[in-house]
N, C-alpha and C positions, 0 to 999 in steps of 0.2 A: 467818786464818779468814774474814775479810771477802772476801779474794780468792777463796777456795774457794767461798764462797757465791755470789759473782758468777759464777764459772765454772759452777757448777751451774745457776744461773738462766739463764745464757747457753745451756748445753746443753739445758736444758728448752725454752727458747724455740726453739732450733734444731730440737729433736726435733718440737716442735709444728708448726714451719714445714714440716719435711720430711714430717710426716704429712699436713699440709694439701696440700702439693704432690703427695704420693702419691694422696691422695683426689681432688684435682683431675685428676691424670693418669688415675686409674682412671675417674673420671666422664667425662673427655674420651674415653678409650678406649671406654667403654661407649656414649657418645654417637656416636662414630665407627662402632661396630658397628651401632648402630641405623640410623644414616644409610646405611651400606652395605647393610643388609638392605632398607631402604626403597627404595634405588636399585635393588637386585636385583628387588624386587617391581615397581617402576615399569618396569624394563627388560622383565621378564616380561610385564607387562600390555601394554606397548607392542608386544612381539613377538606376543602373542596378538591384539592389535588389528590389527597388520599382516597376520597370517595370516588373520584374519577378513575384512579388507578385500580381500585377495587372493582368498579364496574367493568373496566377493560379486562381485568383478570377473569372475572366471572363470564363475560361474553366470550373470551378466548377459550375458556374451559368448555363452555356449551358448544362453541364452534368445533372444537376438536372432538368432542363426544359425538356430535352429529356427523362429522367427517368420518370418524371411526366406524359408526354404524352404517354409513353410506358405503364405505369400502367393504364392510362385512357383508352387507346385502348384495353388493355387486359381485363379490367372490362366490357367495352361495348361488346367485343367479347364473353366473358363468359355469360353475360346477354342475348345476342342475341341467343347464342347456347342453353341456358337454356329455353328461350321462344320458340325456334324452336322445342326443344324436347317436350315441353308441347303441342305445336300445333300438332306435329306429333302423340303424344300419344292420343290427343283428336280426331284427324282424324281417327286413328286406332279404337278407341272406337266407333266413329260414324259409320265407315264402318262395324264394327262388328255388331252394332245394326241394320244397314240397311240390312246386310246379314241375320241376324236372323229374321228380319221382313219379308224379301222376302221369306225365308223358311217357316215361319208361314203362310204367305199369300198364298203361293203356296199350302201348305197342306190344308188350308181352302178352296181354290178354288177347289182343287181335291175332297174334301169331299162334297162340294156343288154340283159339277158335278155328283158325284156318287149318292147323295141323289135324285137329279132330275131324273136321269136315273132309280133309283129304284122306285120312285113314278110313273114315266111313265110306267114302266114294271108292277107294281101292278095294275094300272088302266087298262092297256091293257089286263092283265090277267082277270080282273073282267069283262071287256067289252065282252070277248068271251063267258061269261056265260049268257049274256043278249040277249033275243030273240026279244024284242020289238025294232023295227027299230028306233023309235023316241028317245028312251032312249039311244040306242047304239050311235046315232048321237051325243048326248050331251057328252057321254063319249069320243067319238073320237075327238070332239072339244076340250075337256079338255086336252086330250093327245097331241093334236097339239099345244096347248098353252104351255104346259110344255116343249115340245121339242123345241119350239121357244125360251123359256127362257133358256134352256140348251145350245142351239146354240149361243144365245147372250152372255151368260156367258163364254162359251168356246172360242169363237172367239175374244172377247174383252180382257178378263183377261189374255189370253195366250200371248197377245201382250203388256201386262203391261199398258193398257189404263185405268188407275185407276181413273183419275180425269175427263177429258173431252174427248169426241170422236167427230170425224168429222161426221156430220149428213148424208151427201151424201154417204160416204163410208159405214156407218152403214146401210142405207136403201138398198144399193146394196148387202151387205152381206146377209141380210134377204131375199131379193128378189131371189137371186141365190139359197139359201137354200130351200125356199118354192117351187120354180120351180122343184127342184130335188125330193122333197118329195110328192108334191100334184098333179102336172100337168101330165096328160096323154101324153105320147110321141107323140101321133098322133095329139094333139092339138097344133096349132101354136100360140104362145103368144108373143106379143111385148109390151115393157114397154117404157113409156116416163117419165123420172125422171127429174122434173124441180125444182132442189134444188141448191141454191147458194153455191159456193165453200167457204171453210174456215168458215163454219157455225158449231159451236160446241154446244153440249149439255152435261149436267153434269149427274152424276150418279142418281140423283133424278128423272130425266125425261126419261132416255133412256129405262128403262124397260116398262114404260107406253107407250111410243111411239112405242116400239117393238111390244107390244100386239095390239095396234091400227093398225099398218101396217099388222100384221098377219090377223086381222079381215077383213081389206080392201081387201087384196089380195085373201084370201080364199073365201070371199063372191063374189068377182068378178069372180073367177073361177066357182063358183057354178052357 
């Protein structure tokens, strides 16, 4: 009986130990599950943190790219605006110079016109004192030439034809002027002008051609 009692006590103790081991194992298992869950949460949080950092980096890169292009566009805009101001200032300077040159040219043409008129008046005054018809004829011829030059100058420069002029139009201007100043109203005169259109002459030749036309027309009248 004593052996049986000892065996029972031993079994009871063994059962208690097994139950304790089971509880410990169960607690350990529960603890491991908690640890695993915590690790999963930690991994999830770390993954979210990595994703967030990646998004932050991506947004930062996009922001700096946009900022770079903004400053680049701003730089080009300022440079373009600066160049445009320089061009506008140069245009204003050129326009000022052109206006100044036009004013000077206008003044010069006015003085040339007055000088030609003064020379014509002086010669005309001198011609009134000449009694010899042959000498007076030469004076009148000189006066006619000066008046033609004055007419050429006045008609051309008043239209700002400073470089080249249309020859046909030039001849017509001289012809109309000579008809008004030389021809007797009772004389019927007809002209045939055979000059091609769009034929231009420069400043170096227009005065010479004007004098030649004056001689041709006045001699034809005579």
